C-alpha positions as MATLAB code, in Angstrom:
seq = 'MSHWSLDDISWQLFDRSKARPELIAMVKAACMVEHNGHDYARYLCEVFHDDSEFCAVAREWAVEEVQHGQSLRKWAELADPAFNFDKSFKMFTEGYRLPQNVVTSVRGSRSGELIARCIVETGTSSYYTAIKDYTDEPVLQTICAHIAADELRHYKLFYTHLKRYQNKEKLDVLKRFAIALGRISESEDDELAYAFFAAHRNGIAGDYQRKACTDRYFACACLLYQKHHIEKMTSMVFKAIGLKPHTWLNRLFTRFAWSAMRLKQISLRPHSQRAMQGAW';
ca = [
      24.483   77.990    2.564;
      23.687   75.882   -0.471;
      26.113   76.012   -3.388;
      23.329   76.283   -5.978;
      20.311   78.512   -6.459;
      17.149   78.656   -8.536;
      19.030   80.880  -10.993;
      21.307   77.926  -11.772;
      18.383   75.914  -13.161;
      17.817   76.109  -16.924;
      14.077   76.659  -16.613;
      13.752   77.335  -20.335;
      14.447   73.636  -20.961;
      11.238   72.594  -19.205;
       9.260   70.138  -21.351;
       5.629   69.885  -20.231;
       5.061   66.839  -22.455;
       7.447   64.912  -20.181;
       5.837   66.052  -16.924;
       4.084   62.830  -16.006;
       0.925   63.025  -13.851;
       2.278   60.824  -11.058;
       5.406   62.989  -10.799;
       3.409   66.211  -10.722;
       1.376   64.828   -7.817;
       4.491   63.859   -5.850;
       6.364   67.092   -6.518;
       3.392   69.156   -5.339;
       3.386   67.290   -2.018;
       7.181   67.341   -1.686;
       7.491   71.081   -2.288;
       5.243   71.787    0.705;
       7.053   69.423    3.075;
      10.424   70.886    2.049;
       9.104   74.454    2.260;
       8.244   73.811    5.913;
      11.939   73.579    6.821;
      11.953   76.503    9.258;
       9.375   74.756   11.460;
      11.624   71.710   11.634;
      14.588   73.917   12.531;
      12.540   75.545   15.314;
      11.785   72.120   16.766;
      15.443   71.039   16.542;
      16.628   74.259   18.187;
      14.194   73.650   21.045;
      15.593   70.129   21.530;
      19.229   71.332   21.281;
      18.570   74.677   22.989;
      21.959   74.824   24.773;
      24.019   73.650   21.779;
      24.673   76.821   19.791;
      26.881   74.987   17.294;
      24.127   72.566   16.335;
      21.413   75.254   16.314;
      23.439   77.252   13.790;
      23.722   74.133   11.639;
      19.979   73.449   11.934;
      19.075   76.971   10.828;
      21.391   76.769    7.832;
      19.983   73.336    6.973;
      16.465   74.810    7.039;
      17.420   77.507    4.521;
      18.532   74.806    2.113;
      15.383   72.770    2.714;
      13.202   75.776    1.932;
      15.195   76.333   -1.254;
      14.388   72.739   -2.224;
      10.726   73.550   -1.702;
      10.999   76.701   -3.800;
      12.587   74.896   -6.738;
      10.054   72.064   -6.621;
       7.230   74.593   -6.322;
       8.385   76.413   -9.450;
       8.560   73.133  -11.382;
       5.081   72.112  -10.166;
       3.670   75.478  -11.244;
       5.217   75.042  -14.699;
       3.816   71.527  -14.931;
       0.376   72.550  -13.661;
      -0.329   76.300  -13.925;
      -3.562   75.758  -11.955;
      -1.600   74.642   -8.861;
      -2.238   77.121   -6.043;
       0.767   76.684   -3.776;
      -0.171   79.375   -1.263;
      -3.615   77.956   -0.535;
      -2.331   74.374   -0.520;
       0.574   75.191    1.796;
      -1.696   77.079    4.191;
      -4.030   74.084    4.313;
      -1.073   71.724    4.884;
       0.493   73.704    7.734;
      -2.860   74.192    9.442;
      -3.698   70.497    9.188;
      -0.302   69.057   10.105;
       1.801   70.523   12.897;
       5.130   69.550   14.402;
       5.558   69.375   18.199;
       5.884   72.860   19.708;
       7.492   74.237   22.890;
       9.361   71.014   23.569;
      12.263   70.551   25.969;
      13.430   67.087   24.978;
      13.307   65.071   21.774;
      10.268   62.953   20.986;
      12.901   60.225   20.364;
      13.893   60.178   24.019;
      17.419   61.544   23.631;
      19.474   63.815   21.435;
      21.262   60.851   19.925;
      17.859   59.406   19.109;
      16.803   62.665   17.449;
      19.937   62.672   15.308;
      19.390   59.036   14.318;
      15.888   60.000   13.198;
      17.313   62.926   11.204;
      19.783   60.574    9.510;
      16.904   58.262    8.575;
      14.956   61.168    7.090;
      17.957   62.318    5.049;
      18.501   58.727    3.908;
      14.937   58.601    2.654;
      14.976   61.989    0.947;
      18.345   61.482   -0.747;
      17.155   58.147   -2.136;
      13.741   59.580   -3.040;
      15.090   62.416   -5.139;
      17.666   60.137   -6.729;
      14.833   57.782   -7.653;
      12.791   60.639   -9.167;
      15.852   61.761  -11.155;
      16.293   58.235  -12.517;
      12.577   57.828  -13.255;
      11.834   61.067  -15.079;
      12.991   62.176  -18.499;
      11.917   65.777  -17.917;
      15.272   67.632  -18.001;
      14.526   70.395  -15.507;
      13.192   67.970  -12.891;
      16.253   65.782  -13.414;
      18.513   68.734  -12.641;
      16.527   69.857   -9.603;
      16.438   66.362   -8.125;
      20.156   65.815   -8.724;
      20.902   68.994   -6.746;
      18.484   68.108   -3.950;
      19.684   64.495   -3.648;
      23.269   65.711   -3.299;
      22.210   68.227   -0.633;
      20.306   65.564    1.306;
      23.303   63.232    1.251;
      25.444   66.072    2.606;
      22.808   66.732    5.279;
      22.947   63.071    6.280;
      26.712   63.349    6.776;
      26.217   66.537    8.775;
      23.690   64.993   11.163;
      25.801   61.837   11.389;
      28.796   63.936   12.516;
      26.745   65.405   15.368;
      25.296   61.959   16.133;
      28.798   60.646   16.787;
      29.425   63.583   19.128;
      26.309   62.842   21.184;
      26.827   59.091   21.091;
      30.111   59.625   22.904;
      28.038   60.998   25.798;
      24.779   59.036   25.643;
      26.046   55.699   24.308;
      22.783   54.253   23.004;
      23.179   50.557   22.285;
      22.602   49.119   18.820;
      19.185   47.679   19.657;
      17.938   51.047   20.903;
      19.316   52.786   17.819;
      17.733   50.142   15.603;
      14.360   50.605   17.311;
      14.506   54.381   16.807;
      15.399   53.901   13.136;
      12.554   51.450   12.566;
      10.168   53.769   14.361;
      11.124   56.688   12.128;
      10.878   54.538    8.992;
       7.373   53.465   10.003;
       6.407   57.135   10.330;
       6.791   57.550    6.575;
       3.150   56.486    6.529;
       2.018   59.064    9.080;
      -0.063   62.151    8.331;
       2.719   64.405    7.048;
       3.107   63.064    3.508;
      -0.487   61.901    3.253;
      -1.835   65.300    4.281;
       0.608   67.181    2.036;
      -0.565   65.005   -0.847;
      -4.190   65.658    0.089;
      -3.737   69.449    0.377;
      -1.953   69.570   -2.976;
      -4.529   67.391   -4.701;
      -7.350   69.520   -3.291;
      -5.417   72.654   -4.314;
      -6.042   74.103   -0.864;
      -9.801   73.561   -0.939;
     -11.186   71.882    2.193;
     -12.478   68.351    1.788;
     -12.881   64.991    3.471;
      -9.370   63.861    4.424;
      -9.123   60.076    4.539;
      -5.676   59.149    5.766;
      -5.468   55.600    4.408;
      -6.755   56.542    0.977;
      -4.321   59.456    0.722;
      -1.432   57.334    2.005;
      -2.203   54.611   -0.532;
      -2.418   57.105   -3.369;
       0.831   58.793   -2.369;
       2.743   55.537   -2.026;
       1.245   54.221   -5.261;
       3.108   57.063   -6.956;
       6.266   56.777   -4.840;
       6.637   53.023   -5.234;
       6.799   53.413   -9.008;
      10.150   55.140   -8.623;
      12.291   52.667   -6.769;
      14.741   50.184   -8.202;
      16.795   47.688   -6.248;
      19.959   49.811   -6.219;
      18.041   52.642   -4.521;
      17.039   50.270   -1.718;
      20.599   48.965   -1.402;
      21.894   52.497   -0.899;
      19.190   53.249    1.654;
      19.862   50.182    3.787;
      23.607   50.878    3.837;
      22.972   54.411    5.108;
      20.499   53.153    7.729;
      23.005   50.564    8.953;
      25.697   53.213    9.320;
      23.358   55.455   11.338;
      22.514   52.701   13.814;
      26.129   51.661   14.305;
      26.250   48.566   12.106;
      28.666   48.011    9.251;
      27.191   48.249    5.751;
      28.130   45.720    3.061;
      27.885   42.753    5.422;
      25.766   39.602    5.216;
      23.285   41.161    7.653;
      22.992   44.263    5.481;
      22.467   42.096    2.391;
      19.753   40.140    4.217;
      18.034   43.346    5.327;
      18.271   44.708    1.766;
      16.605   41.608    0.337;
      13.826   41.930    2.888;
      13.369   45.651    2.175;
      13.320   45.098   -1.589;
      10.814   42.249   -1.246;
       8.602   44.486    0.904;
       8.823   47.231   -1.716;
       7.890   44.826   -4.506;
       4.885   43.575   -2.530;
       3.792   47.162   -1.913;
       4.173   47.957   -5.605;
       1.968   44.984   -6.475;
      -0.662   45.740   -3.824;
      -0.917   49.380   -4.939;
      -0.880   48.669   -8.671;
      -4.522   49.754   -9.254;
      -3.754   53.118   -7.631;
      -0.521   53.350   -9.647;
      -2.301   52.836  -12.936;
      -4.778   55.594  -12.117;
      -1.930   57.877  -11.029;
      -0.119   57.451  -14.348;
      -3.322   58.388  -16.131;
      -3.771   61.460  -13.938;
      -6.942   59.982  -12.414;
      -7.603   59.877   -8.668;
];
């Protein structure tokens, strides 16, 4: 179980004047994705159905993920009292569904599934660290510090089980790299875009346009990142795929990733400016 709770947050310190529009939009989307943790655990327990040790870990992980969603939800409701989480979450879970009744991982192997989980935890740990560094709203800083630490611990947990399965399945580096790249590319799939859409619509049905929602979401997200966040991410990705971090190859990959982020920031600048003004 997590070592912190919502009661540990000093909610009375919340400062609405520092709740920036672009952060409110991202937190609304994030709270729904995190709150869906039990569905992710169900999927993982289907993939690892005969591994009781891992299934216990997955269920415990889901409890912590849901707690992340609860804390972000409470902050979003303080920042925007009109936010209807229940309607938005219902719309999100009806419009975006994880694979159900599976026998094997969509990644092709259990090692592949655990690599993908490590990539997700890499992204979320860096994401919440970036929000913490970006915002000056004290309650959100505290929440994101707790969540980022949890996500880093989750990465280490999944990595431990990855090593166990790698001893059996022995995926080569190229295969692991391909799985990692595939999962990274899925950051622009429907999950985040639809969560952003459902939150922005406040649970009211509308015309979902994936590219527009993806662009608007990433226009907000790209504002957050600094080079040191990308450096940390690439080191964690390298470790998950079996390559040593802090090497010339890692530095080259980091430069490429940071350049790609800068280009994305520039290309989405018009959306970013509207996001900071609270206009969509």
